[in-house]
C-alpha positions as CSV (number, residue, x, y, z in Angstrom):
1,X,0.0,-0.1,0.1
2,X,1.2,3.5,-0.8
3,X,2.5,5.8,2.1
4,X,4.2,9.2,2.1
5,X,7.9,9.2,2.8
6,X,7.4,10.5,6.3
7,X,4.8,7.7,6.9
8,X,7.3,5.1,5.6
9,X,10.0,6.2,7.9
10,X,7.5,6.1,10.9
11,X,6.1,2.7,9.9
12,X,9.8,1.3,9.3
13,X,10.6,2.5,13.0
14,X,7.5,0.7,14.2
15,X,8.2,-2.5,12.3
16,X,11.8,-2.3,13.4
17,X,10.8,-2.1,17.1
18,X,8.4,-5.0,16.5
19,X,11.0,-7.1,14.9
20,X,13.7,-6.5,17.6
21,X,11.1,-7.7,20.1
22,X,10.5,-10.6,18.2
23,X,14.2,-11.5,17.5
24,X,14.3,-12.9,20.9
25,X,11.9,-15.6,20.0
26,X,12.4,-16.0,16.1
27,X,13.6,-19.4,15.1
28,X,17.0,-19.1,13.4
29,X,16.4,-22.2,11.2
30,X,13.5,-20.7,9.5
31,X,13.0,-21.5,5.7
32,X,14.2,-18.7,3.6
33,X,11.7,-15.9,3.5
34,X,9.7,-17.3,6.4
35,X,9.3,-15.7,9.8
36,X,8.8,-18.2,12.6
37,X,8.3,-18.0,16.4
38,X,9.2,-20.1,19.3
39,X,6.2,-19.3,21.1
40,X,3.9,-21.9,22.9
41,X,1.2,-23.1,20.7
42,X,2.5,-21.3,17.6
43,X,3.7,-24.1,15.1
44,X,3.4,-22.2,11.9
45,X,5.5,-19.4,10.3
46,X,4.6,-16.5,8.3
47,X,5.0,-17.5,4.7
48,X,7.3,-15.6,2.4
49,X,4.3,-14.6,0.1
50,X,2.7,-12.8,2.9
51,X,5.7,-11.6,5.1
52,X,6.1,-8.2,3.7
53,X,2.5,-7.5,3.9
54,X,2.3,-8.7,7.4
55,X,5.2,-6.6,8.7
56,X,4.4,-3.6,6.6
57,X,0.8,-3.2,7.9
58,X,1.3,-3.8,11.7
59,X,2.6,-7.3,12.0
60,X,2.0,-8.9,15.3
61,X,0.3,-6.0,17.0
62,X,-2.5,-5.8,14.2
63,X,-2.6,-9.4,12.9
64,X,-1.4,-11.8,15.5
65,X,0.4,-15.0,15.2
66,X,-0.1,-17.4,12.2
67,X,-2.2,-20.2,12.9
68,X,-1.6,-22.5,10.0
69,X,0.9,-22.6,7.0
70,X,-0.1,-21.1,3.7
71,X,-2.2,-23.4,1.4
72,X,-4.5,-23.1,-1.7
73,X,-8.0,-22.8,-0.4
74,X,-11.6,-22.2,-1.8
75,X,-13.0,-19.0,-0.3
76,X,-16.3,-17.4,-1.0
77,X,-14.6,-15.2,-3.5
78,X,-12.6,-17.9,-5.5
79,X,-9.6,-20.0,-4.9
80,X,-6.5,-18.5,-3.6
81,X,-3.3,-19.1,-1.6
82,X,-4.3,-18.2,1.8
83,X,-2.9,-18.1,5.3
84,X,-4.7,-17.6,8.6
85,X,-3.6,-15.4,11.4
86,X,-5.2,-15.0,14.7
87,X,-7.0,-11.8,13.6
88,X,-7.4,-12.2,9.8
89,X,-7.0,-14.5,6.8
90,X,-4.4,-13.1,4.0
91,X,-5.2,-13.9,0.4
92,X,-3.0,-13.8,-2.6
93,X,-4.8,-12.3,-5.6
94,X,-2.2,-12.7,-8.4
95,X,-4.4,-10.9,-11.0
96,X,-4.4,-7.6,-8.9
97,X,-1.6,-5.1,-9.3
98,X,0.6,-4.9,-6.1
99,X,0.1,-3.8,-3.4
100,X,-3.6,-5.0,-3.9
101,X,-2.4,-8.4,-4.8
102,X,-2.6,-9.3,-1.2
103,X,-5.9,-8.7,0.4
104,X,-7.4,-9.5,3.8
105,X,-10.2,-12.0,3.4
106,X,-13.8,-11.0,4.2
107,X,-13.5,-13.0,7.5
108,X,-16.3,-11.2,9.3
109,X,-18.6,-12.0,6.6
110,X,-18.0,-15.7,7.0
111,X,-17.9,-15.7,10.7
112,X,-21.3,-13.7,11.0
113,X,-22.8,-16.6,8.7
114,X,-21.2,-19.3,11.1
115,X,-22.7,-17.5,14.0
116,X,-26.2,-17.4,12.4
117,X,-26.4,-13.7,12.1
118,X,-27.1,-11.4,9.1
119,X,-25.5,-7.9,9.1
120,X,-28.5,-6.6,7.0
121,X,-30.5,-7.1,10.1
122,X,-28.4,-4.8,12.1
123,X,-29.8,-1.1,12.9
124,X,-29.0,1.2,10.1
125,X,-27.6,4.8,10.1
126,X,-27.1,6.1,6.6
127,X,-26.9,9.9,7.4
128,X,-23.5,11.5,7.7
129,X,-22.6,13.1,10.9
130,X,-19.7,15.6,11.8
131,X,-16.4,13.7,11.6
132,X,-17.8,10.7,10.3
133,X,-18.0,8.8,7.1
134,X,-21.5,7.4,5.9
135,X,-21.5,4.5,3.6
136,X,-24.5,4.2,1.3
137,X,-23.8,0.8,0.3
138,X,-24.5,-0.6,3.9
139,X,-26.2,2.3,5.5
140,X,-23.8,2.5,8.3
141,X,-21.4,5.3,9.4
142,X,-17.9,5.2,11.0
143,X,-16.9,7.6,13.5
144,X,-14.5,8.3,16.4
145,X,-12.1,5.6,17.6
146,X,-13.4,3.3,14.8
147,X,-12.7,5.9,12.1
148,X,-9.2,6.7,13.4
149,X,-8.4,3.2,13.4
150,X,-9.9,2.4,10.0
151,X,-7.9,5.4,8.6
152,X,-4.6,4.5,10.2
153,X,-4.7,0.9,8.9
154,X,-4.2,0.0,12.5
155,X,-1.1,1.9,13.5
156,X,-1.5,5.4,15.0
157,X,1.2,7.0,12.8
158,X,-0.4,10.2,12.1
159,X,0.3,9.3,8.4
160,X,-2.0,11.5,6.3
161,X,-0.8,9.7,3.1
162,X,-3.3,6.8,3.5
163,X,-5.9,6.8,1.0
164,X,-9.6,6.1,1.4
165,X,-9.0,3.3,-1.2
166,X,-6.2,1.8,0.8
167,X,-8.4,1.8,4.0
168,X,-11.3,0.3,2.2
169,X,-9.2,-2.5,0.8
170,X,-7.7,-3.4,4.2
171,X,-11.0,-3.3,6.2
172,X,-13.8,-3.2,3.9
173,X,-17.2,-1.7,4.3
174,X,-18.8,-1.1,7.8
175,X,-21.5,-3.7,8.5
176,X,-22.8,-2.3,11.6
177,X,-23.1,0.7,14.0
178,X,-21.0,0.3,17.2
179,X,-22.8,-2.0,19.6
180,X,-21.6,-3.9,22.9
181,X,-21.0,-7.6,22.2
182,X,-19.1,-10.5,23.7
183,X,-16.0,-11.2,21.9
184,X,-14.3,-14.5,21.3
185,X,-12.3,-14.2,24.6
186,X,-15.6,-13.6,26.6
187,X,-15.2,-9.9,27.3
188,X,-18.1,-7.4,26.6
189,X,-16.7,-4.7,24.5
190,X,-17.9,-2.0,22.2
191,X,-17.7,-3.6,18.7
192,X,-18.2,-2.4,15.1
193,X,-18.3,-4.9,12.3
194,X,-16.5,-4.5,8.9
195,X,-16.3,-6.7,6.0
196,X,-12.7,-7.9,7.0
197,X,-12.6,-7.2,10.6
198,X,-14.3,-6.5,13.9
199,X,-12.9,-3.7,15.7
200,X,-13.1,-3.5,19.6
201,X,-12.8,-0.6,21.9
202,X,-10.9,-1.6,25.1
203,X,-10.5,0.7,28.0
204,X,-7.1,-0.1,29.7
205,X,-5.9,2.1,32.5
206,X,-8.1,4.9,31.6
207,X,-7.0,4.8,28.0
208,X,-9.2,3.9,25.0
209,X,-7.6,1.4,22.6
210,X,-9.0,-0.1,19.4
211,X,-8.1,-3.8,18.8
212,X,-9.2,-6.4,16.2
213,X,-10.9,-9.5,17.4
214,X,-9.7,-12.9,16.6
215,X,-11.6,-13.6,13.5
216,X,-8.9,-15.7,11.9
217,X,-9.0,-17.8,14.9
218,X,-12.8,-18.0,14.7
219,X,-12.4,-19.6,11.2
220,X,-10.0,-22.2,12.2
221,X,-11.3,-25.1,14.3
222,X,-9.3,-25.6,17.5
223,X,-7.8,-29.1,17.8
224,X,-6.7,-29.8,21.4
225,X,-6.5,-32.5,23.9
226,X,-7.9,-32.9,27.4
227,X,-5.8,-35.3,29.5
228,X,-8.2,-36.7,32.5
229,X,-6.9,-38.6,35.6
230,X,-8.8,-40.1,38.2
231,X,-8.5,-42.1,41.6
232,X,-4.8,-41.5,41.8
233,X,-4.9,-42.1,45.5
234,X,-1.4,-40.7,46.2
235,X,0.2,-43.4,44.0
236,X,3.6,-41.5,43.8
237,X,5.8,-44.4,43.7
238,X,6.1,-47.3,41.2
239,X,5.2,-50.9,42.1
240,X,2.0,-51.6,40.4
241,X,1.4,-54.1,37.3
242,X,-1.2,-54.3,34.6
243,X,-1.4,-57.6,32.6
244,X,1.8,-58.6,34.5
245,X,3.8,-55.8,33.2
246,X,5.0,-52.8,35.5
247,X,3.0,-49.7,35.0
248,X,2.0,-46.5,36.9
249,X,3.7,-44.1,39.3
250,X,3.8,-40.5,39.2
251,X,6.9,-40.3,37.1
252,X,5.6,-42.4,34.3
253,X,2.1,-40.8,34.4
254,X,3.9,-37.4,33.9
255,X,6.1,-38.7,31.3
256,X,3.2,-40.0,29.2
257,X,1.0,-36.8,29.6
258,X,4.0,-34.5,28.7
259,X,4.8,-36.6,25.6
260,X,1.3,-36.2,24.4
261,X,1.1,-32.5,25.1
262,X,3.9,-32.3,22.6
263,X,1.5,-33.7,19.9
264,X,-0.9,-30.6,19.9
265,X,-0.2,-27.0,20.3
266,X,-3.1,-26.9,23.2
267,X,-4.1,-29.1,25.9
268,X,-5.7,-29.1,29.4
269,X,-5.1,-31.7,32.3
270,X,-7.8,-32.3,34.6
271,X,-8.8,-34.7,37.2
272,X,-12.1,-36.4,38.6
273,X,-11.4,-36.9,42.2
274,X,-9.7,-39.2,44.7
275,X,-6.4,-37.9,43.9
276,X,-5.7,-37.9,47.6
277,X,-6.9,-40.3,50.5
278,X,-6.2,-43.9,50.9
279,X,-2.7,-43.1,49.9
280,X,0.6,-45.0,50.5
281,X,2.8,-43.6,53.3
282,X,5.0,-41.7,50.8
283,X,2.1,-39.3,50.5
284,X,0.0,-39.9,53.5
285,X,2.6,-39.1,56.2
286,X,2.7,-35.6,55.0
287,X,-1.1,-35.1,54.8
288,X,-1.0,-35.9,51.1
289,X,1.0,-32.6,50.3
290,X,3.6,-34.7,48.2
291,X,0.6,-35.6,45.9
292,X,-0.6,-32.0,45.5
293,X,3.0,-30.9,44.8
294,X,3.1,-33.6,42.1
295,X,0.0,-32.1,40.5
296,X,1.1,-28.5,40.7
297,X,4.5,-29.6,39.0
298,X,2.8,-31.5,36.2
299,X,0.5,-28.8,35.7
300,X,-3.2,-29.6,36.4
301,X,-5.7,-27.0,35.2
302,X,-8.8,-27.8,37.0
303,X,-10.0,-30.8,39.3
304,X,-13.0,-31.9,41.4
305,X,-13.1,-33.5,44.8
306,X,-13.9,-37.1,45.3
307,X,-15.1,-38.8,48.4
308,X,-11.6,-39.6,49.6
309,X,-10.9,-35.8,49.7
310,X,-13.0,-35.7,52.7
311,X,-11.5,-38.4,54.7
312,X,-10.1,-35.7,57.2
313,X,-12.9,-33.2,56.7
314,X,-13.7,-30.1,54.5
315,X,-11.3,-27.8,56.5
316,X,-8.2,-30.0,55.7
317,X,-9.2,-30.2,52.1
318,X,-9.6,-26.4,51.9
319,X,-6.1,-26.1,53.5
320,X,-4.6,-28.4,50.8
321,X,-6.2,-26.4,47.9
322,X,-6.0,-22.8,49.4
323,X,-2.7,-23.3,51.4
324,X,-2.0,-23.3,55.1
325,X,0.1,-25.0,57.8
326,X,-0.5,-28.4,59.4
327,X,0.9,-29.4,62.8
328,X,2.8,-32.3,61.5
329,X,3.1,-31.8,57.7
330,X,4.2,-28.2,57.9
331,X,3.4,-25.1,55.8
332,X,1.8,-25.7,52.3
333,X,1.2,-23.0,49.8
334,X,-1.9,-24.7,48.1
335,X,-2.7,-25.7,44.5
336,X,-1.9,-23.8,41.5
337,X,-5.1,-24.8,40.1
338,X,-8.8,-24.5,41.2
339,X,-11.2,-27.1,42.5
340,X,-14.8,-26.9,41.4
341,X,-17.9,-28.5,42.7
342,X,-21.7,-27.8,41.8
343,X,-23.2,-30.2,44.2
344,X,-21.4,-29.8,47.6
345,X,-22.9,-27.0,49.7
346,X,-21.8,-25.6,52.9
347,X,-25.0,-25.6,55.1
348,X,-23.9,-22.7,57.1
349,X,-23.3,-20.3,54.2
350,X,-25.8,-22.0,51.6
351,X,-22.8,-21.7,49.1
352,X,-21.0,-24.3,47.2
353,X,-17.7,-25.5,48.9
354,X,-15.7,-24.6,45.9
355,X,-16.9,-22.6,42.7
356,X,-19.3,-24.6,40.7
357,X,-17.6,-24.2,37.4
358,X,-14.7,-22.7,35.6
359,X,-14.4,-21.1,32.1
360,X,-10.9,-21.7,30.6
361,X,-10.0,-19.8,27.5
362,X,-7.8,-21.7,25.0
363,X,-6.7,-19.7,21.9
364,X,-10.1,-18.2,21.6
365,X,-12.2,-21.2,22.5
366,X,-14.0,-20.8,25.7
367,X,-14.4,-24.2,27.5
368,X,-16.7,-24.5,30.6
369,X,-15.9,-27.1,33.2
370,X,-18.4,-28.3,35.9
371,X,-17.6,-30.3,38.8
372,X,-19.6,-32.8,40.9
373,X,-19.1,-35.5,43.6
374,X,-21.4,-38.6,44.0
375,X,-24.4,-37.6,46.2
376,X,-23.8,-40.7,48.3
377,X,-20.6,-39.5,49.8
378,X,-21.8,-39.2,53.3
379,X,-22.7,-42.8,53.2
380,X,-19.1,-43.9,52.5
381,X,-17.1,-41.3,54.5
382,X,-16.7,-40.9,58.1
383,X,-19.5,-38.6,59.3
384,X,-17.0,-36.2,60.7
385,X,-15.4,-35.8,57.4
386,X,-18.7,-34.4,55.8
387,X,-20.0,-32.6,58.8
388,X,-21.6,-29.2,57.7
389,X,-21.8,-30.4,54.1
390,X,-24.8,-31.2,51.9
391,X,-24.5,-33.4,48.8
392,X,-27.2,-32.6,46.3
393,X,-28.4,-34.4,43.3
394,X,-25.5,-34.7,40.7
395,X,-27.6,-34.0,37.5
396,X,-29.7,-31.2,39.0
397,X,-26.6,-29.3,40.3
398,X,-24.6,-29.8,37.1
399,X,-27.5,-28.6,35.0
400,X,-27.9,-25.4,37.2
401,X,-24.1,-24.6,36.5
402,X,-24.6,-25.4,32.8
403,X,-27.5,-22.9,32.7
404,X,-25.1,-20.2,34.1
405,X,-22.4,-21.1,31.5
406,X,-25.0,-20.8,28.6
407,X,-25.8,-17.4,29.9
408,X,-22.3,-16.5,29.3
409,X,-22.3,-17.8,25.9
410,X,-20.3,-20.9,26.7
411,X,-21.3,-23.9,24.7
412,X,-18.2,-26.2,25.0
413,X,-18.9,-27.9,28.3
414,X,-17.0,-30.7,30.1
415,X,-18.2,-32.3,33.3
416,X,-15.7,-33.6,35.9
417,X,-17.7,-36.0,38.2
418,X,-16.5,-38.4,40.9
419,X,-19.2,-41.0,40.2
420,X,-19.0,-43.8,37.4
421,X,-20.1,-47.1,35.9
422,X,-18.8,-50.2,34.6
423,X,-17.9,-51.1,31.0
424,X,-16.3,-54.2,29.5
425,X,-13.0,-52.9,28.1
426,X,-13.1,-52.1,24.3
427,X,-16.9,-53.0,24.3
428,X,-19.5,-50.7,22.6
429,X,-21.2,-47.8,24.5
430,X,-24.3,-50.0,25.2
431,X,-22.3,-52.1,27.6
432,X,-21.8,-49.2,29.9
433,X,-24.0,-49.6,33.2
434,X,-24.0,-47.9,36.6
435,X,-25.0,-44.6,38.0
436,X,-23.1,-42.5,35.5
437,X,-25.6,-43.7,32.8
438,X,-28.6,-42.2,34.4
439,X,-26.7,-38.9,35.3
440,X,-25.6,-38.5,31.6
441,X,-29.1,-39.1,30.4
442,X,-30.5,-36.3,32.6
443,X,-27.8,-33.6,31.9
444,X,-28.4,-30.9,29.6
445,X,-27.4,-31.7,25.9
446,X,-25.1,-28.7,25.8
447,X,-22.7,-31.0,27.9
448,X,-20.3,-32.6,25.5
449,X,-17.7,-34.7,27.6
450,X,-18.0,-36.3,31.0
451,X,-14.6,-37.3,32.8
452,X,-15.8,-39.7,35.5
453,X,-14.1,-41.6,38.4
454,X,-14.9,-43.5,41.5
455,X,-15.4,-47.1,40.2
456,X,-11.8,-47.4,39.1
457,X,-12.8,-48.9,35.8
458,X,-12.3,-48.6,32.1
459,X,-14.9,-46.2,30.4
460,X,-14.8,-44.9,26.8
461,X,-18.4,-44.7,25.7
462,X,-20.9,-42.3,24.4
463,X,-24.4,-41.9,26.1
464,X,-26.9,-39.4,24.9
465,X,-24.4,-37.9,22.7
466,X,-22.0,-37.3,25.7
467,X,-18.6,-38.9,25.6
468,X,-17.8,-40.4,29.0
469,X,-14.3,-41.6,30.0
470,X,-12.7,-43.2,33.1
471,X,-9.1,-44.4,33.3
472,X,-8.9,-47.2,36.0
473,X,-7.0,-45.9,39.1
474,X,-3.8,-45.5,41.0
475,X,-1.7,-43.9,38.2
476,X,-2.0,-46.9,35.7
477,X,-3.8,-45.0,33.1
478,X,-5.4,-41.6,31.9
479,X,-7.8,-40.6,29.3
480,X,-6.4,-38.9,26.2
481,X,-9.6,-37.0,24.8
482,X,-9.2,-35.3,21.3
483,X,-11.5,-32.3,21.0
484,X,-12.2,-30.1,18.0
485,X,-14.2,-26.7,18.8
486,X,-15.7,-24.5,16.1
487,X,-14.7,-21.1,17.6
488,X,-17.2,-19.3,15.6
489,X,-20.1,-21.4,16.9
490,X,-18.2,-21.8,20.2
491,X,-19.1,-25.6,20.3
492,X,-17.4,-28.7,20.4
493,X,-18.1,-30.4,17.2
494,X,-16.0,-33.7,17.3
495,X,-14.6,-35.6,20.3
496,X,-13.0,-39.0,20.8
497,X,-11.0,-40.6,23.6
498,X,-8.2,-43.2,24.1
499,X,-7.6,-44.8,27.5
500,X,-3.9,-44.9,27.8
501,X,-2.1,-47.4,30.1
502,X,1.2,-46.1,31.6
503,X,3.3,-49.1,31.0
504,X,6.9,-48.7,32.1
505,X,8.2,-50.6,29.0
506,X,9.4,-48.1,26.3
507,X,8.9,-44.7,28.3
508,X,11.6,-42.9,30.3
509,X,10.0,-41.8,33.6
510,X,9.8,-37.9,34.0
511,X,13.1,-37.1,35.9
512,X,11.7,-33.9,37.5
513,X,8.9,-35.9,39.0
514,X,11.1,-38.8,39.7
515,X,13.3,-36.5,41.9
516,X,10.3,-35.3,43.8
517,X,9.1,-38.8,44.5
518,X,12.6,-39.8,45.6
519,X,12.8,-36.9,48.0
520,X,9.7,-38.1,49.9
521,X,10.5,-41.8,49.6
522,X,13.7,-41.1,51.5
523,X,11.8,-39.2,54.2
524,X,9.6,-42.1,54.9
525,X,11.9,-45.0,54.1
526,X,12.7,-46.1,57.7
527,X,9.2,-46.7,58.5
528,X,8.0,-48.1,55.3
529,X,10.7,-50.7,55.0
530,X,10.5,-52.1,58.6
531,X,9.8,-55.7,58.3
532,X,6.8,-56.9,60.3
533,X,6.7,-60.6,59.2
534,X,6.8,-63.0,56.5
535,X,3.8,-64.2,54.5
536,X,4.0,-67.8,53.1
537,X,1.5,-67.1,50.3
538,X,0.0,-64.1,48.4
539,X,-3.3,-63.0,49.9
540,X,-5.7,-61.3,47.4
541,X,-8.1,-58.5,48.2
542,X,-10.7,-59.6,46.0
543,X,-14.1,-57.9,46.7
544,X,-16.5,-59.6,44.5
545,X,-16.1,-63.3,45.8
546,X,-19.3,-63.2,47.7
547,X,-17.6,-65.2,50.5
548,X,-14.8,-64.7,53.1
549,X,-11.3,-64.1,51.7
550,X,-7.9,-65.0,53.2
551,X,-6.8,-61.3,53.6
552,X,-10.3,-60.3,55.0
553,X,-10.1,-63.2,57.5
554,X,-6.6,-62.1,58.6
555,X,-7.7,-58.5,59.1
556,X,-11.0,-59.3,60.9
557,X,-9.2,-61.7,63.2
558,X,-6.6,-59.3,64.0
559,X,-9.4,-56.7,65.1
560,X,-11.2,-59.3,67.1
561,X,-7.9,-60.3,68.9
562,X,-6.9,-56.7,69.7
563,X,-10.3,-55.8,71.3
564,X,-11.0,-59.2,72.8
565,X,-14.5,-59.5,71.4
566,X,-16.8,-62.4,70.3
567,X,-17.1,-61.0,66.7
568,X,-15.5,-58.6,64.2
569,X,-16.7,-57.3,61.0
570,X,-14.4,-55.4,58.4
571,X,-15.8,-53.3,55.4
572,X,-14.3,-54.8,52.2
573,X,-13.8,-51.1,50.8
574,X,-11.2,-50.6,53.6
575,X,-8.9,-53.2,52.3
576,X,-7.1,-51.3,49.5
577,X,-4.4,-53.7,48.2
578,X,-3.3,-57.4,48.3
579,X,-0.5,-58.7,50.2
580,X,2.4,-60.4,48.4
581,X,4.3,-63.2,49.6
582,X,7.6,-63.0,51.3
583,X,8.7,-60.3,53.7
584,X,6.0,-57.9,54.9
585,X,6.8,-54.4,55.6
586,X,5.0,-51.8,57.4
587,X,4.6,-49.9,54.3
588,X,2.7,-52.8,52.5
589,X,0.4,-53.1,55.4
590,X,-0.2,-49.4,55.4
591,X,-1.3,-49.6,51.7
592,X,-3.8,-52.4,52.7
593,X,-5.2,-50.2,55.5
594,X,-4.3,-46.6,54.8
595,X,-7.4,-44.8,56.6
596,X,-6.2,-44.8,60.1
597,X,-9.6,-45.7,61.6
598,X,-9.8,-46.4,65.3
599,X,-11.2,-49.8,66.6
600,X,-14.5,-49.6,68.4
601,X,-16.0,-52.1,70.7
602,X,-19.7,-52.5,71.2
603,X,-22.5,-54.8,72.0
604,X,-25.2,-56.0,69.4
605,X,-28.0,-58.2,69.9
606,X,-28.3,-61.5,67.8
607,X,-31.2,-59.9,66.0
608,X,-29.0,-56.8,65.2
609,X,-26.3,-59.0,63.8
610,X,-29.0,-60.6,61.4
611,X,-30.0,-57.0,60.5
612,X,-26.4,-56.0,60.0
613,X,-25.6,-58.8,57.7
614,X,-28.8,-58.2,55.6
615,X,-27.6,-54.6,55.2
616,X,-24.8,-56.0,52.8
617,X,-27.3,-55.9,49.9
618,X,-28.2,-52.2,49.3
619,X,-30.6,-51.0,46.7
620,X,-29.8,-47.9,44.8
621,X,-32.1,-45.1,43.6
622,X,-31.2,-45.9,40.0
623,X,-32.5,-49.6,40.4
624,X,-29.0,-51.1,40.7
625,X,-27.9,-53.2,43.7
626,X,-24.7,-52.7,45.5
627,X,-23.3,-55.7,47.4
628,X,-20.8,-55.3,50.2
629,X,-19.8,-58.5,51.8
630,X,-18.2,-57.8,55.2
631,X,-15.3,-59.8,56.3
632,X,-15.9,-61.6,59.5
633,X,-14.3,-63.2,62.5
634,X,-15.7,-65.2,65.3
635,X,-19.0,-66.3,63.5
636,X,-20.1,-68.0,60.3
637,X,-23.3,-67.7,58.3
638,X,-25.2,-69.0,55.4
639,X,-27.2,-66.7,52.9
640,X,-29.6,-67.5,50.0
641,X,-28.8,-65.4,47.1
642,X,-32.2,-65.7,45.6
643,X,-34.1,-64.3,48.6
644,X,-35.4,-60.9,48.5
645,X,-33.1,-58.0,49.9
646,X,-33.6,-57.7,53.5
647,X,-34.2,-61.4,54.1
648,X,-31.1,-63.1,52.7
649,X,-29.5,-64.4,55.7
650,X,-30.5,-68.0,56.4
651,X,-28.6,-68.8,59.6
652,X,-25.8,-67.2,61.7
653,X,-23.6,-69.4,63.9
654,X,-21.0,-68.9,66.8
655,X,-18.9,-71.8,67.6
656,X,-21.1,-73.9,65.2
657,X,-24.2,-73.2,67.1
658,X,-27.1,-70.8,66.1
659,X,-26.9,-67.4,67.7
660,X,-29.4,-66.4,70.2
661,X,-31.2,-63.4,68.6
662,X,-32.1,-62.1,72.0
663,X,-28.7,-62.4,73.7
664,X,-25.9,-59.8,73.4
665,X,-22.6,-60.2,71.7
666,X,-19.5,-58.2,71.8
667,X,-18.4,-57.0,68.4
668,X,-15.5,-55.1,67.0
669,X,-15.6,-52.8,64.0
670,X,-13.7,-49.7,62.8
671,X,-14.8,-46.1,63.5
672,X,-16.0,-45.7,59.9
673,X,-18.4,-48.7,60.3
674,X,-19.4,-47.6,63.8
675,X,-20.8,-44.5,62.6
676,X,-22.8,-46.2,59.9
677,X,-20.4,-46.0,56.9
678,X,-21.1,-47.9,53.8
679,X,-24.8,-48.0,54.7
680,X,-24.4,-50.3,57.7
681,X,-26.6,-48.1,59.9
682,X,-27.5,-51.0,62.3
683,X,-24.0,-50.4,63.9
684,X,-25.1,-46.9,64.9
685,X,-27.5,-48.7,67.6
686,X,-24.4,-50.5,69.3
687,X,-24.3,-50.0,73.1
688,X,-21.5,-49.9,75.7
689,X,-18.9,-48.5,73.2
690,X,-15.3,-48.4,73.9
691,X,-12.6,-46.9,71.6
692,X,-9.5,-48.9,70.6
693,X,-6.2,-48.4,68.8
694,X,-5.7,-47.6,65.1
695,X,-6.8,-50.5,62.9
696,X,-3.2,-50.6,61.1
697,X,-1.6,-51.0,64.5
698,X,-3.9,-54.0,65.3
699,X,-2.8,-55.7,62.3
700,X,0.8,-55.0,62.6
701,X,0.9,-56.3,66.1
702,X,-1.3,-59.4,65.1
703,X,1.1,-60.4,62.3
704,X,4.3,-59.9,64.4
705,X,3.0,-62.4,67.0
706,X,1.9,-65.1,64.5
707,X,4.2,-68.1,63.9
708,X,6.4,-67.3,60.9
709,X,6.0,-67.5,58.1
710,X,2.3,-66.9,58.5
711,X,-0.7,-67.6,56.3
712,X,-4.3,-67.1,56.0
713,X,-6.9,-69.1,54.1
714,X,-10.7,-68.7,53.1
715,X,-12.3,-71.0,55.6
716,X,-16.0,-71.0,54.5
717,X,-17.2,-68.5,57.2
718,X,-19.6,-67.3,54.7
719,X,-21.6,-69.8,52.6
720,X,-23.7,-69.0,49.6
721,X,-26.6,-71.1,48.7
């Protein structure tokens, strides 16, 4: 475009300043004629055909970074070599004489169509006013800030040599009067539409400044990834296997996610709860602050609490998220990312425990994240852990947050929920079952993706148009979700997922995370490695056997022995890991019983024992049935699986004889069960209660006094007919 000599000098000075600033980040090995950038998310270079125009008309300040390389493309006006920048599309028109052989595409026309708007319906003002230009073609006027920018070609150089024709070629005719609108970044600004651009007035530190909106970005779909982790449970160290192959640990999980981050310019890392709680000693001894540090270091963007985040109460969770000191763990600065929850309310304030949703702006795409935790959390957490909290219906709470997001123009919506289902791995979506299915069916259709947790299973399914994922547990997997967002319509137009197992083979652990884990392992090593005994065989923590198990019998026996009672009952969900054959260390036993529940001695009648055992079959509101077979000591019983719920127990025996329903029996349970946890509310009726030691200490002491090597067996204490 033609300029006066003075204008050229001023322009060259500005361009020189811009290029000096860019020299720090320019890539030296760029191809001849290209201008490239070493900037996060910017993988394309300014093509040689467009570089002079880009630099000569404002460069980065006016047009932004390139979004893609130059390519031949069919536009509404013909087929041209084009290149997309954040704020415009450049077109090479070889039939035109320079400098008009390069034009800015009529991007605003196209985006308006994509948005479902017609500029001809905008209010008109065809009459000229003082210091304004009226355009009869569109019946709009350009005045004030917008006119100055229109005339300056984007640079306030005071250059009077810019012709009307040049400005018209650069920006096109006005398509509207100034009006307040929400731009692609979610800001409400005074906007005026032109054929080739949208101009926005931004007030910054009292100064009015005109900027261009990201029309180029609006025309280029955003391809990004969301990495979702669930049920990490403080699994910082290695030691797990999947299909008999080593897998998991924080350093491997981090290495996999970082590797896949490199595959796309943009990604977000999220979690669906239970990242802490029921953790190994390497994390638990320091109140799970090591796990929170791991998440900060890897760079999570948002998460939602699971039920285990409340093992030590809401105040401790808030400390871990917001920062604060702990008497034994010391000072902690908090997470570098927010927690969200739409359905957990503080009963005193009536407000959600954390903000219900979060909006993330990724390169002009606004994504709404809504958090939720299973409504039944109070049934599976020690009552003191959820005191003062109300857990409301998941779908209703999520939908309320979605309604707020929609009011703000957010249409790309992802739910992080600590609730799940079950699906046979690599099976079609119709195989998914469990609470997450009814929740998904009841959610607003604007929800696109649901990252779930809690059930520790594989999930990669579509229900009611919503993609649902879950990636097992304990750092052994994560969900890699590919997302395509149309930035003009602001919606997710494509999504798919892969559940990635974090096998050790072929992957180098992340050295930064590895050093962090090693630091904490060294701190806890003396306690973790203390040998307690030797197990002759491996003892499984299988929960679905429907009968007694070797490890369950060992733990129940230890608790009955410690408290000197006639019976003991142990909840299967409190047995978190199997026991390997060979030397048994304190750390292994901690992994099996990590909750630190105290033992409680109480008296129950024989009738209450029957009622307690019948509570092992628990109907759910969605029509499913949860079965929690307690592990027992000091008694045996027979149940009939075909009998109706509430009447499945056929006979209970002590020392081979039927118990007396009217007599009292001394019973040991942990404090979680004693308070009615896992739905065993009969235990709240126990009388003459006495507190005892921590359950883990009882197990350690019991194993230490057994003849070595020790063993345990399934003895038919529970018989199914």
